[in-house]
All heavy atoms as a GROMACS GRO file, in nm:
protein
  634
    1MET      N    1   3.131   3.729   2.562
    1MET     CA    2   3.038   3.639   2.627
    1MET      C    3   2.910   3.716   2.657
    1MET      O    4   2.915   3.830   2.702
    1MET     CB    5   3.100   3.584   2.755
    1MET     CG    6   3.002   3.504   2.837
    1MET     SD    7   3.075   3.418   2.975
    1MET     CE    8   3.120   3.266   2.894
    2PRO      N    9   2.796   3.656   2.637
    2PRO     CA   10   2.670   3.729   2.656
    2PRO      C   11   2.629   3.748   2.802
    2PRO      O   12   2.536   3.821   2.830
    2PRO     CB   13   2.568   3.644   2.581
    2PRO     CG   14   2.626   3.508   2.577
    2PRO     CD   15   2.774   3.526   2.575
    3ILE      N   16   2.696   3.684   2.898
    3ILE     CA   17   2.665   3.706   3.039
    3ILE      C   18   2.756   3.817   3.091
    3ILE      O   19   2.878   3.807   3.083
    3ILE     CB   20   2.685   3.579   3.124
    3ILE    CG1   21   2.594   3.466   3.075
    3ILE    CG2   22   2.660   3.609   3.272
    3ILE    CD1   23   2.446   3.495   3.088
    4VAL      N   24   2.696   3.924   3.142
    4VAL     CA   25   2.771   4.038   3.192
    4VAL      C   26   2.763   4.037   3.345
    4VAL      O   27   2.656   4.017   3.402
    4VAL     CB   28   2.712   4.170   3.138
    4VAL    CG1   29   2.786   4.290   3.193
    4VAL    CG2   30   2.715   4.169   2.985
    5VAL      N   31   2.877   4.056   3.409
    5VAL     CA   32   2.886   4.056   3.555
    5VAL      C   33   2.894   4.201   3.603
    5VAL      O   34   2.983   4.275   3.562
    5VAL     CB   35   3.008   3.974   3.602
    5VAL    CG1   36   3.015   3.970   3.753
    5VAL    CG2   37   3.004   3.833   3.545
    6ASP      N   38   2.802   4.238   3.690
    6ASP     CA   39   2.795   4.375   3.740
    6ASP      C   40   2.835   4.387   3.887
    6ASP      O   41   2.781   4.469   3.961
    6ASP     CB   42   2.654   4.430   3.722
    6ASP     CG   43   2.621   4.461   3.577
    6ASP    OD1   44   2.713   4.501   3.504
    6ASP    OD2   45   2.504   4.447   3.538
    7ILE      N   46   2.930   4.306   3.931
    7ILE     CA   47   2.974   4.313   4.071
    7ILE      C   48   3.033   4.450   4.101
    7ILE      O   49   3.009   4.506   4.208
    7ILE     CB   50   3.076   4.202   4.102
    7ILE    CG1   51   3.005   4.066   4.101
    7ILE    CG2   52   3.144   4.224   4.236
    7ILE    CD1   53   3.096   3.947   4.120
    8ASP      N   54   3.105   4.508   4.006
    8ASP     CA   55   3.165   4.639   4.031
    8ASP      C   56   3.060   4.747   4.055
    8ASP      O   57   3.081   4.838   4.135
    8ASP     CB   58   3.259   4.679   3.916
    8ASP     CG   59   3.194   4.672   3.779
    8ASP    OD1   60   3.086   4.610   3.766
    8ASP    OD2   61   3.252   4.726   3.684
    9VAL      N   62   2.944   4.734   3.990
    9VAL     CA   63   2.836   4.830   4.012
    9VAL      C   64   2.786   4.819   4.156
    9VAL      O   65   2.769   4.920   4.225
    9VAL     CB   66   2.720   4.804   3.912
    9VAL    CG1   67   2.599   4.890   3.945
    9VAL    CG2   68   2.765   4.827   3.769
   10MET      N   69   2.765   4.696   4.202
   10MET     CA   70   2.716   4.677   4.339
   10MET      C   71   2.822   4.718   4.441
   10MET      O   72   2.788   4.772   4.547
   10MET     CB   73   2.674   4.532   4.361
   10MET     CG   74   2.550   4.491   4.284
   10MET     SD   75   2.407   4.598   4.309
   10MET     CE   76   2.376   4.575   4.482
   11LEU      N   77   2.949   4.693   4.411
   11LEU     CA   78   3.056   4.737   4.501
   11LEU      C   79   3.053   4.889   4.516
   11LEU      O   80   3.067   4.942   4.627
   11LEU     CB   81   3.193   4.692   4.449
   11LEU     CG   82   3.229   4.546   4.470
   11LEU    CD1   83   3.356   4.512   4.393
   11LEU    CD2   84   3.246   4.516   4.617
   12ALA      N   85   3.036   4.959   4.407
   12ALA     CA   86   3.030   5.105   4.412
   12ALA      C   87   2.909   5.153   4.491
   12ALA      O   88   2.920   5.244   4.573
   12ALA     CB   89   3.028   5.162   4.271
   13ARG      N   90   2.795   5.088   4.469
   13ARG     CA   91   2.673   5.127   4.542
   13ARG      C   92   2.688   5.104   4.692
   13ARG      O   93   2.633   5.180   4.772
   13ARG     CB   94   2.554   5.049   4.490
   13ARG     CG   95   2.506   5.092   4.355
   13ARG     CD   96   2.384   5.014   4.313
   13ARG     NE   97   2.342   5.054   4.180
   13ARG     CZ   98   2.256   4.986   4.107
   13ARG    NH1   99   2.202   4.874   4.154
   13ARG    NH2  100   2.224   5.028   3.987
   14ARG      N  101   2.759   4.999   4.729
   14ARG     CA  102   2.776   4.964   4.871
   14ARG      C  103   2.901   5.028   4.930
   14ARG      O  104   2.931   5.009   5.047
   14ARG     CB  105   2.783   4.813   4.889
   14ARG     CG  106   2.662   4.737   4.839
   14ARG     CD  107   2.534   4.775   4.913
   14ARG     NE  108   2.423   4.691   4.874
   14ARG     CZ  109   2.321   4.731   4.799
   14ARG    NH1  110   2.316   4.854   4.752
   14ARG    NH2  111   2.223   4.649   4.769
   15LYS      N  112   2.977   5.100   4.846
   15LYS     CA  113   3.102   5.163   4.890
   15LYS      C  114   3.194   5.061   4.958
   15LYS      O  115   3.244   5.083   5.068
   15LYS     CB  116   3.074   5.281   4.980
   15LYS     CG  117   3.002   5.394   4.910
   15LYS     CD  118   2.978   5.511   5.001
   15LYS     CE  119   2.926   5.629   4.925
   15LYS     NZ  120   2.786   5.631   4.898
   16MET      N  121   3.214   4.950   4.889
   16MET     CA  122   3.292   4.838   4.942
   16MET      C  123   3.406   4.807   4.845
   16MET      O  124   3.391   4.819   4.724
   16MET     CB  125   3.201   4.716   4.956
   16MET     CG  126   3.262   4.599   5.030
   16MET     SD  127   3.149   4.458   5.041
   16MET     CE  128   3.014   4.526   5.135
   17SER      N  129   3.520   4.767   4.899
   17SER     CA  130   3.634   4.731   4.815
   17SER      C  131   3.626   4.584   4.775
   17SER      O  132   3.556   4.504   4.838
   17SER     CB  133   3.765   4.756   4.891
   17SER     OG  134   3.779   4.661   4.995
   18VAL      N  135   3.701   4.549   4.672
   18VAL     CA  136   3.708   4.410   4.627
   18VAL      C  137   3.764   4.323   4.740
   18VAL      O  138   3.714   4.213   4.765
   18VAL     CB  139   3.794   4.398   4.499
   18VAL    CG1  140   3.819   4.252   4.463
   18VAL    CG2  141   3.728   4.470   4.383
   19GLY      N  142   3.867   4.372   4.807
   19GLY     CA  143   3.928   4.296   4.916
   19GLY      C  144   3.831   4.270   5.030
   19GLY      O  145   3.826   4.159   5.084
   20GLU      N  146   3.753   4.371   5.066
   20GLU     CA  147   3.655   4.354   5.174
   20GLU      C  148   3.548   4.253   5.133
   20GLU      O  149   3.510   4.167   5.212
   20GLU     CB  150   3.590   4.488   5.208
   20GLU     CG  151   3.488   4.477   5.320
   20GLU     CD  152   3.418   4.608   5.350
   20GLU    OE1  153   3.456   4.713   5.294
   20GLU    OE2  154   3.323   4.605   5.430
   21LEU      N  155   3.500   4.264   5.009
   21LEU     CA  156   3.398   4.169   4.962
   21LEU      C  157   3.453   4.027   4.961
   21LEU      O  158   3.386   3.934   5.007
   21LEU     CB  159   3.348   4.208   4.823
   21LEU     CG  160   3.242   4.116   4.762
   21LEU    CD1  161   3.117   4.110   4.849
   21LEU    CD2  162   3.207   4.162   4.621
   22ALA      N  163   3.574   4.010   4.912
   22ALA     CA  164   3.635   3.877   4.908
   22ALA      C  165   3.646   3.819   5.048
   22ALA      O  166   3.612   3.702   5.070
   22ALA     CB  167   3.773   3.884   4.842
   23ASP      N  168   3.690   3.900   5.145
   23ASP     CA  169   3.701   3.853   5.283
   23ASP      C  170   3.565   3.812   5.338
   23ASP      O  171   3.553   3.706   5.400
   23ASP     CB  172   3.760   3.962   5.374
   23ASP     CG  173   3.910   3.980   5.356
   23ASP    OD1  174   3.975   3.889   5.301
   23ASP    OD2  175   3.960   4.086   5.398
   24ARG      N  176   3.465   3.893   5.316
   24ARG     CA  177   3.333   3.866   5.373
   24ARG      C  178   3.263   3.748   5.306
   24ARG      O  179   3.185   3.678   5.370
   24ARG     CB  180   3.247   3.991   5.366
   24ARG     CG  181   3.301   4.100   5.462
   24ARG     CD  182   3.225   4.228   5.455
   24ARG     NE  183   3.085   4.209   5.498
   24ARG     CZ  184   2.995   4.305   5.495
   24ARG    NH1  185   3.027   4.427   5.451
   24ARG    NH2  186   2.871   4.282   5.533
   25VAL      N  187   3.294   3.724   5.176
   25VAL     CA  188   3.235   3.612   5.104
   25VAL      C  189   3.312   3.483   5.130
   25VAL      O  190   3.255   3.374   5.128
   25VAL     CB  191   3.228   3.643   4.952
   25VAL    CG1  192   3.192   3.521   4.870
   25VAL    CG2  193   3.128   3.754   4.927
   26GLY      N  194   3.442   3.496   5.156
   26GLY     CA  195   3.525   3.378   5.181
   26GLY      C  196   3.592   3.323   5.057
   26GLY      O  197   3.615   3.203   5.046
   27ILE      N  198   3.623   3.412   4.962
   27ILE     CA  199   3.699   3.371   4.844
   27ILE      C  200   3.821   3.462   4.832
   27ILE      O  201   3.827   3.566   4.896
   27ILE     CB  202   3.615   3.375   4.713
   27ILE    CG1  203   3.564   3.517   4.684
   27ILE    CG2  204   3.500   3.278   4.721
   27ILE    CD1  205   3.488   3.529   4.553
   28THR      N  206   3.916   3.421   4.750
   28THR     CA  207   4.037   3.502   4.734
   28THR      C  208   4.007   3.624   4.648
   28THR      O  209   3.919   3.619   4.560
   28THR     CB  210   4.151   3.422   4.668
   28THR    OG1  211   4.113   3.391   4.534
   28THR    CG2  212   4.182   3.294   4.746
   29PRO      N  213   4.078   3.734   4.670
   29PRO     CA  214   4.060   3.851   4.583
   29PRO      C  215   4.087   3.818   4.436
   29PRO      O  216   4.021   3.872   4.348
   29PRO     CB  217   4.162   3.951   4.637
   29PRO     CG  218   4.180   3.914   4.780
   29PRO     CD  219   4.167   3.762   4.783
   30ALA      N  220   4.181   3.726   4.411
   30ALA     CA  221   4.210   3.688   4.272
   30ALA      C  222   4.090   3.618   4.208
   30ALA      O  223   4.055   3.647   4.093
   30ALA     CB  224   4.333   3.598   4.267
   31ASN      N  225   4.026   3.528   4.282
   31ASN     CA  226   3.909   3.459   4.227
   31ASN      C  227   3.792   3.554   4.210
   31ASN      O  228   3.716   3.544   4.112
   31ASN     CB  229   3.868   3.341   4.316
   31ASN     CG  230   3.960   3.222   4.296
   31ASN    OD1  231   4.030   3.211   4.197
   31ASN    ND2  232   3.960   3.132   4.392
   32LEU      N  233   3.777   3.649   4.301
   32LEU     CA  234   3.672   3.749   4.286
   32LEU      C  235   3.699   3.836   4.164
   32LEU      O  236   3.607   3.871   4.089
   32LEU     CB  237   3.660   3.835   4.412
   32LEU     CG  238   3.550   3.941   4.409
   32LEU    CD1  239   3.413   3.879   4.383
   32LEU    CD2  240   3.550   4.020   4.539
   33ALA      N  241   3.825   3.870   4.140
   33ALA     CA  242   3.860   3.951   4.022
   33ALA      C  243   3.828   3.876   3.893
   33ALA      O  244   3.778   3.937   3.797
   33ALA     CB  245   4.008   3.988   4.027
   34VAL      N  246   3.853   3.745   3.889
   34VAL     CA  247   3.820   3.665   3.771
   34VAL      C  248   3.670   3.670   3.745
   34VAL      O  249   3.626   3.690   3.631
   34VAL     CB  250   3.869   3.519   3.789
   34VAL    CG1  251   3.809   3.427   3.683
   34VAL    CG2  252   4.021   3.513   3.782
   35LEU      N  253   3.592   3.657   3.850
   35LEU     CA  254   3.447   3.663   3.836
   35LEU      C  255   3.402   3.803   3.797
   35LEU      O  256   3.324   3.823   3.703
   35LEU     CB  257   3.382   3.621   3.968
   35LEU     CG  258   3.230   3.621   3.972
   35LEU    CD1  259   3.173   3.528   3.866
   35LEU    CD2  260   3.181   3.582   4.110
   36LYS      N  261   3.454   3.904   3.865
   36LYS     CA  262   3.416   4.043   3.842
   36LYS      C  263   3.447   4.090   3.700
   36LYS      O  264   3.370   4.164   3.640
   36LYS     CB  265   3.489   4.132   3.943
   36LYS     CG  266   3.452   4.278   3.939
   36LYS     CD  267   3.518   4.355   4.051
   36LYS     CE  268   3.650   4.412   4.017
   36LYS     NZ  269   3.655   4.509   3.912
   37ASN      N  270   3.557   4.042   3.645
   37ASN     CA  271   3.599   4.085   3.512
   37ASN      C  272   3.540   4.000   3.400
   37ASN      O  273   3.575   4.019   3.283
   37ASN     CB  274   3.752   4.085   3.503
   37ASN     CG  275   3.813   4.188   3.595
   37ASN    OD1  276   3.757   4.295   3.615
   37ASN    ND2  277   3.926   4.157   3.654
   38GLY      N  278   3.450   3.908   3.435
   38GLY     CA  279   3.382   3.829   3.333
   38GLY      C  280   3.465   3.719   3.272
   38GLY      O  281   3.430   3.667   3.166
   39ARG      N  282   3.574   3.680   3.338
   39ARG     CA  283   3.660   3.573   3.284
   39ARG      C  284   3.626   3.436   3.341
   39ARG      O  285   3.682   3.336   3.297
   39ARG     CB  286   3.806   3.606   3.312
   39ARG     CG  287   3.855   3.730   3.240
   39ARG     CD  288   4.005   3.750   3.256
   39ARG     NE  289   4.049   3.728   3.392
   39ARG     CZ  290   4.090   3.821   3.476
   39ARG    NH1  291   4.092   3.946   3.436
   39ARG    NH2  292   4.129   3.792   3.597
   40ALA      N  293   3.534   3.428   3.436
   40ALA     CA  294   3.497   3.301   3.497
   40ALA      C  295   3.412   3.219   3.400
   40ALA      O  296   3.330   3.273   3.326
   40ALA     CB  297   3.421   3.324   3.626
   41LYS      N  298   3.433   3.089   3.401
   41LYS     CA  299   3.353   2.998   3.318
   41LYS      C  300   3.227   2.954   3.392
   41LYS      O  301   3.130   2.913   3.331
   41LYS     CB  302   3.435   2.874   3.281
   41LYS     CG  303   3.559   2.904   3.202
   41LYS     CD  304   3.524   2.944   3.061
   41LYS     CE  305   3.653   2.964   2.983
   41LYS     NZ  306   3.631   3.037   2.861
   42ALA      N  307   3.229   2.962   3.525
   42ALA     CA  308   3.115   2.918   3.607
   42ALA      C  309   3.123   2.987   3.742
   42ALA      O  310   3.227   3.040   3.780
   42ALA     CB  311   3.120   2.767   3.625
   43VAL      N  312   3.011   2.984   3.813
   43VAL     CA  313   3.008   3.034   3.950
   43VAL      C  314   2.920   2.939   4.030
   43VAL      O  315   2.812   2.898   3.984
   43VAL     CB  316   2.957   3.180   3.958
   43VAL    CG1  317   2.817   3.195   3.902
   43VAL    CG2  318   2.964   3.233   4.098
   44ARG      N  319   2.966   2.900   4.147
   44ARG     CA  320   2.887   2.812   4.232
   44ARG      C  321   2.770   2.890   4.291
   44ARG      O  322   2.783   3.008   4.323
   44ARG     CB  323   2.973   2.758   4.347
   44ARG     CG  324   3.080   2.664   4.303
   44ARG     CD  325   3.164   2.623   4.424
   44ARG     NE  326   3.280   2.549   4.382
   44ARG     CZ  327   3.292   2.418   4.399
   44ARG    NH1  328   3.199   2.350   4.460
   44ARG    NH2  329   3.400   2.356   4.357
   45PHE      N  330   2.658   2.822   4.307
   45PHE     CA  331   2.542   2.886   4.368
   45PHE      C  332   2.573   2.931   4.510
   45PHE      O  333   2.522   3.034   4.554
   45PHE     CB  334   2.422   2.793   4.367
   45PHE     CG  335   2.351   2.786   4.234
   45PHE    CD1  336   2.247   2.697   4.217
   45PHE    CD2  337   2.386   2.866   4.127
   45PHE    CE1  338   2.179   2.689   4.096
   45PHE    CE2  339   2.320   2.860   4.006
   45PHE     CZ  340   2.215   2.769   3.992
   46THR      N  341   2.657   2.857   4.581
   46THR     CA  342   2.692   2.897   4.718
   46THR      C  343   2.770   3.029   4.716
   46THR      O  344   2.749   3.114   4.802
   46THR     CB  345   2.774   2.789   4.790
   46THR    OG1  346   2.888   2.754   4.709
   46THR    CG2  347   2.691   2.665   4.816
   47THR      N  348   2.857   3.047   4.616
   47THR     CA  349   2.931   3.172   4.603
   47THR      C  350   2.837   3.285   4.564
   47THR      O  351   2.844   3.395   4.620
   47THR     CB  352   3.044   3.158   4.499
   47THR    OG1  353   3.130   3.052   4.539
   47THR    CG2  354   3.123   3.287   4.485
   48LEU      N  355   2.748   3.259   4.470
   48LEU     CA  356   2.651   3.360   4.428
   48LEU      C  357   2.562   3.400   4.545
   48LEU      O  358   2.536   3.519   4.567
   48LEU     CB  359   2.567   3.306   4.311
   48LEU     CG  360   2.466   3.401   4.249
   48LEU    CD1  361   2.532   3.528   4.198
   48LEU    CD2  362   2.391   3.331   4.137
   49ALA      N  363   2.518   3.302   4.623
   49ALA     CA  364   2.435   3.331   4.740
   49ALA      C  365   2.511   3.415   4.842
   49ALA      O  366   2.455   3.510   4.900
   49ALA     CB  367   2.386   3.201   4.804
   50ALA      N  368   2.638   3.384   4.864
   50ALA     CA  369   2.719   3.460   4.959
   50ALA      C  370   2.740   3.604   4.909
   50ALA      O  371   2.733   3.699   4.988
   50ALA     CB  372   2.854   3.392   4.981
   51LEU      N  373   2.763   3.620   4.780
   51LEU     CA  374   2.776   3.755   4.723
   51LEU      C  375   2.647   3.835   4.744
   51LEU      O  376   2.650   3.951   4.785
   51LEU     CB  377   2.808   3.747   4.573
   51LEU     CG  378   2.949   3.703   4.536
   51LEU    CD1  379   2.956   3.666   4.388
   51LEU    CD2  380   3.050   3.811   4.568
   52CYS      N  381   2.534   3.771   4.718
   52CYS     CA  382   2.405   3.839   4.735
   52CYS      C  383   2.379   3.874   4.881
   52CYS      O  384   2.328   3.982   4.911
   52CYS     CB  385   2.291   3.751   4.682
   52CYS     SG  386   2.292   3.736   4.501
   53LYS      N  387   2.416   3.785   4.971
   53LYS     CA  388   2.396   3.812   5.114
   53LYS      C  389   2.479   3.932   5.158
   53LYS      O  390   2.428   4.024   5.223
   53LYS     CB  391   2.434   3.688   5.196
   53LYS     CG  392   2.412   3.706   5.344
   53LYS     CD  393   2.447   3.578   5.419
   53LYS     CE  394   2.426   3.597   5.569
   53LYS     NZ  395   2.458   3.473   5.642
   54VAL      N  396   2.608   3.931   5.123
   54VAL     CA  397   2.698   4.039   5.165
   54VAL      C  398   2.659   4.172   5.100
   54VAL      O  399   2.659   4.277   5.165
   54VAL     CB  400   2.845   4.003   5.134
   54VAL    CG1  401   2.936   4.122   5.155
   54VAL    CG2  402   2.890   3.885   5.219
   55LEU      N  403   2.623   4.168   4.971
   55LEU     CA  404   2.590   4.290   4.898
   55LEU      C  405   2.443   4.329   4.913
   55LEU      O  406   2.402   4.432   4.861
   55LEU     CB  407   2.625   4.274   4.750
   55LEU     CG  408   2.774   4.263   4.719
   55LEU    CD1  409   2.796   4.222   4.574
   55LEU    CD2  410   2.846   4.393   4.751
   56GLU      N  411   2.365   4.243   4.982
   56GLU     CA  412   2.222   4.268   5.002
   56GLU      C  413   2.153   4.297   4.869
   56GLU      O  414   2.094   4.404   4.848
   56GLU     CB  415   2.200   4.382   5.101
   56GLU     CG  416   2.256   4.353   5.239
   56GLU     CD  417   2.240   4.470   5.336
   56GLU    OE1  418   2.207   4.582   5.293
   56GLU    OE2  419   2.262   4.446   5.456
   57CYS      N  420   2.162   4.199   4.778
   57CYS     CA  421   2.105   4.215   4.646
   57CYS      C  422   2.052   4.081   4.595
   57CYS      O  423   2.064   3.980   4.664
   57CYS     CB  424   2.209   4.271   4.549
   57CYS     SG  425   2.347   4.160   4.516
   58GLN      N  426   1.997   4.082   4.477
   58GLN     CA  427   1.948   3.962   4.410
   58GLN      C  428   2.048   3.919   4.304
   58GLN      O  429   2.127   4.001   4.255
   58GLN     CB  430   1.812   3.992   4.344
   58GLN     CG  431   1.701   4.023   4.442
   58GLN     CD  432   1.668   3.904   4.528
   58GLN    OE1  433   1.653   3.792   4.479
   58GLN    NE2  434   1.657   3.927   4.658
   59PRO      N  435   2.047   3.789   4.265
   59PRO     CA  436   2.139   3.743   4.160
   59PRO      C  437   2.130   3.827   4.032
   59PRO      O  438   2.231   3.853   3.967
   59PRO     CB  439   2.097   3.599   4.135
   59PRO     CG  440   2.039   3.555   4.266
   59PRO     CD  441   1.970   3.677   4.321
   60GLY      N  442   2.010   3.872   3.999
   60GLY     CA  443   1.992   3.954   3.879
   60GLY      C  444   2.057   4.091   3.888
   60GLY      O  445   2.076   4.157   3.787
   61ASP      N  446   2.093   4.132   4.010
   61ASP     CA  447   2.167   4.258   4.026
   61ASP      C  448   2.314   4.239   3.991
   61ASP      O  449   2.384   4.336   3.964
   61ASP     CB  450   2.156   4.310   4.169
   61ASP     CG  451   2.014   4.346   4.208
   61ASP    OD1  452   1.939   4.395   4.121
   61ASP    OD2  453   1.978   4.324   4.326
   62LEU      N  454   2.360   4.113   3.993
   62LEU     CA  455   2.501   4.083   3.969
   62LEU      C  456   2.526   4.026   3.830
   62LEU      O  457   2.635   4.044   3.775
   62LEU     CB  458   2.552   3.982   4.072
   62LEU     CG  459   2.542   4.025   4.218
   62LEU    CD1  460   2.590   3.912   4.309
   62LEU    CD2  461   2.621   4.151   4.243
   63LEU      N  462   2.428   3.957   3.774
   63LEU     CA  463   2.444   3.891   3.644
   63LEU      C  464   2.332   3.933   3.551
   63LEU      O  465   2.216   3.941   3.592
   63LEU     CB  466   2.440   3.738   3.661
   63LEU     CG  467   2.541   3.676   3.756
   63LEU    CD1  468   2.510   3.529   3.774
   63LEU    CD2  469   2.682   3.696   3.705
   64ARG      N  470   2.366   3.957   3.424
   64ARG     CA  471   2.264   3.985   3.324
   64ARG      C  472   2.309   3.931   3.189
   64ARG      O  473   2.428   3.911   3.165
   64ARG     CB  474   2.232   4.134   3.316
   64ARG     CG  475   2.346   4.222   3.274
   64ARG     CD  476   2.308   4.370   3.289
   64ARG     NE  477   2.428   4.450   3.295
   64ARG     CZ  478   2.488   4.501   3.188
   64ARG    NH1  479   2.440   4.481   3.069
   64ARG    NH2  480   2.599   4.572   3.203
   65TRP      N  481   2.213   3.907   3.103
   65TRP     CA  482   2.240   3.853   2.971
   65TRP      C  483   2.226   3.964   2.868
   65TRP      O  484   2.132   4.043   2.872
   65TRP     CB  485   2.141   3.742   2.938
   65TRP     CG  486   2.158   3.686   2.801
   65TRP    CD1  487   2.249   3.592   2.763
   65TRP    CD2  488   2.084   3.719   2.684
   65TRP    NE1  489   2.236   3.566   2.628
   65TRP    CE2  490   2.135   3.643   2.578
   65TRP    CE3  491   1.980   3.808   2.658
   65TRP    CZ2  492   2.085   3.651   2.448
   65TRP    CZ3  493   1.930   3.817   2.529
   65TRP    CH2  494   1.983   3.738   2.427
   66GLU      N  495   2.324   3.972   2.779
   66GLU     CA  496   2.318   4.064   2.665
   66GLU      C  497   2.348   3.984   2.539
   66GLU      O  498   2.444   3.906   2.537
   66GLU     CB  499   2.423   4.175   2.679
   66GLU     CG  500   2.387   4.281   2.778
   66GLU     CD  501   2.482   4.401   2.772
   66GLU    OE1  502   2.577   4.400   2.691
   66GLU    OE2  503   2.460   4.493   2.850
   67PRO      N  504   2.270   4.002   2.436
   67PRO     CA  505   2.296   3.928   2.312
   67PRO      C  506   2.432   3.969   2.254
   67PRO      O  507   2.474   4.084   2.266
   67PRO     CB  508   2.182   3.968   2.219
   67PRO     CG  509   2.128   4.095   2.275
   67PRO     CD  510   2.158   4.094   2.423
   68GLU      N  511   2.496   3.871   2.195
   68GLU     CA  512   2.625   3.900   2.130
   68GLU      C  513   2.599   3.969   1.997
   68GLU      O  514   2.503   3.938   1.927
   68GLU     CB  515   2.703   3.771   2.104
   68GLU     CG  516   2.753   3.706   2.230
   68GLU     CD  517   2.845   3.590   2.201
   68GLU    OE1  518   2.950   3.612   2.138
   68GLU    OE2  519   2.812   3.480   2.241
   69THR      N  520   2.687   4.062   1.964
   69THR     CA  521   2.676   4.127   1.833
   69THR      C  522   2.753   4.041   1.733
   69THR      O  523   2.862   3.994   1.763
   69THR     CB  524   2.733   4.269   1.836
   69THR    OG1  525   2.868   4.264   1.881
   69THR    CG2  526   2.652   4.358   1.927
   70PRO      N  527   2.696   4.018   1.615
   70PRO     CA  528   2.766   3.935   1.518
   70PRO      C  529   2.896   4.000   1.474
   70PRO      O  530   2.903   4.122   1.457
   70PRO     CB  531   2.669   3.922   1.402
   70PRO     CG  532   2.568   4.029   1.421
   70PRO     CD  533   2.569   4.068   1.566
   71ALA      N  534   2.999   3.919   1.458
   71ALA     CA  535   3.129   3.970   1.414
   71ALA      C  536   3.120   4.011   1.268
   71ALA      O  537   3.055   3.946   1.187
   71ALA     CB  538   3.236   3.863   1.432
   72ARG      N  539   3.186   4.120   1.237
   72ARG     CA  540   3.187   4.166   1.098
   72ARG      C  541   3.286   4.080   1.020
   72ARG      O  542   3.395   4.053   1.065
   72ARG     CB  543   3.230   4.312   1.091
   72ARG     CG  544   3.127   4.404   1.156
   72ARG     CD  545   3.170   4.546   1.145
   72ARG     NE  546   3.166   4.585   1.005
   72ARG     CZ  547   3.211   4.702   0.960
   72ARG    NH1  548   3.261   4.790   1.042
   72ARG    NH2  549   3.206   4.731   0.832
   73THR      N  550   3.246   4.036   0.903
   73THR     CA  551   3.334   3.958   0.818
   73THR      C  552   3.397   4.048   0.715
   73THR      O  553   3.334   4.138   0.661
   73THR     CB  554   3.257   3.844   0.748
   73THR    OG1  555   3.151   3.900   0.673
   73THR    CG2  556   3.200   3.746   0.849
   74VAL      N  557   3.523   4.026   0.692
   74VAL     CA  558   3.598   4.104   0.594
   74VAL      C  559   3.637   4.010   0.482
   74VAL      O  560   3.696   3.906   0.504
   74VAL     CB  561   3.724   4.167   0.658
   74VAL    CG1  562   3.804   4.242   0.553
   74VAL    CG2  563   3.685   4.257   0.773
   75THR      N  564   3.602   4.050   0.360
   75THR     CA  565   3.637   3.970   0.243
   75THR      C  566   3.769   4.020   0.188
   75THR      O  567   3.784   4.139   0.160
   75THR     CB  568   3.528   3.983   0.134
   75THR    OG1  569   3.402   3.952   0.193
   75THR    CG2  570   3.555   3.890   0.019
   76SER      N  571   3.865   3.930   0.176
   76SER     CA  572   3.995   3.972   0.123
   76SER      C  573   3.991   3.973  -0.030
   76SER      O  574   3.910   3.905  -0.091
   76SER     CB  575   4.105   3.876   0.171
   76SER     OG  576   4.078   3.746   0.126
   77GLY      N  577   4.073   4.054  -0.088
   77GLY     CA  578   4.085   4.058  -0.233
   77GLY      C  579   3.992   4.160  -0.298
   77GLY      O  580   3.985   4.165  -0.420
   78THR      N  581   3.921   4.238  -0.219
   78THR     CA  582   3.836   4.342  -0.280
   78THR      C  583   3.877   4.476  -0.224
   78THR      O  584   3.922   4.489  -0.112
   78THR     CB  585   3.686   4.318  -0.250
   78THR    OG1  586   3.668   4.317  -0.109
   78THR    CG2  587   3.637   4.188  -0.310
   79SER      N  588   3.859   4.577  -0.304
   79SER     CA  589   3.890   4.713  -0.260
   79SER      C  590   3.770   4.770  -0.186
   79SER      O  591   3.666   4.706  -0.174
   79SER     CB  592   3.923   4.800  -0.382
   79SER     OG  593   3.808   4.817  -0.459
   80SER      N  594   3.784   4.892  -0.139
   80SER     CA  595   3.674   4.954  -0.064
   80SER      C  596   3.552   4.978  -0.151
   80SER      O  597   3.443   5.000  -0.102
   80SER     CB  598   3.722   5.085   0.001
   80SER     OG  599   3.761   5.175  -0.100
   81THR      N  600   3.570   4.977  -0.284
   81THR     CA  601   3.456   4.997  -0.374
   81THR      C  602   3.384   4.866  -0.403
   81THR      O  603   3.281   4.864  -0.466
   81THR     CB  604   3.502   5.057  -0.508
   81THR    OG1  605   3.591   4.968  -0.570
   81THR    CG2  606   3.564   5.193  -0.489
   82GLY      N  607   3.439   4.755  -0.354
   82GLY     CA  608   3.377   4.626  -0.376
   82GLY      C  609   3.424   4.558  -0.502
   82GLY      O  610   3.379   4.450  -0.536
   83ARG      N  611   3.515   4.622  -0.576
   83ARG     CA  612   3.567   4.562  -0.700
   83ARG      C  613   3.703   4.500  -0.672
   83ARG      O  614   3.775   4.544  -0.584
   83ARG     CB  615   3.584   4.669  -0.807
   83ARG     CG  616   3.456   4.735  -0.845
   83ARG     CD  617   3.480   4.834  -0.956
   83ARG     NE  618   3.360   4.916  -0.973
   83ARG     CZ  619   3.362   5.043  -0.997
   83ARG    NH1  620   3.475   5.109  -1.013
   83ARG    NH2  621   3.249   5.110  -1.012
   84ASP      N  622   3.738   4.397  -0.748
   84ASP     CA  623   3.870   4.335  -0.733
   84ASP      C  624   3.977   4.435  -0.770
   84ASP      O  625   3.963   4.514  -0.862
   84ASP     CB  626   3.883   4.212  -0.823
   84ASP     CG  627   3.797   4.096  -0.771
   84ASP    OD1  628   3.766   4.098  -0.650
   84ASP    OD2  629   3.764   4.007  -0.850
   85ALA      N  630   4.088   4.430  -0.700
   85ALA     CA  631   4.198   4.523  -0.723
   85ALA      C  632   4.281   4.482  -0.841
   85ALA      O  633   4.283   4.377  -0.889
   85ALA     CB  634   4.286   4.531  -0.600
   0.00000   0.00000   0.00000
């Protein structure tokens, strides 16, 4: 996914644990882990605002966009020299 979540970076900068952040934001540690690990499909603005308030940062400190790299395609039936086997 081209959206990268940098919550772990801000946690390290603030010397805060995931559990402490979850408590202060008002979400479960499991839901914070889903967001932190980039598995979330969406995030509410209220949650994002609470994260920014607790971590004293901007949304751009937590989320960034990176272009996806195109997947390499492998053609079956050819050898490494490009000739049919």
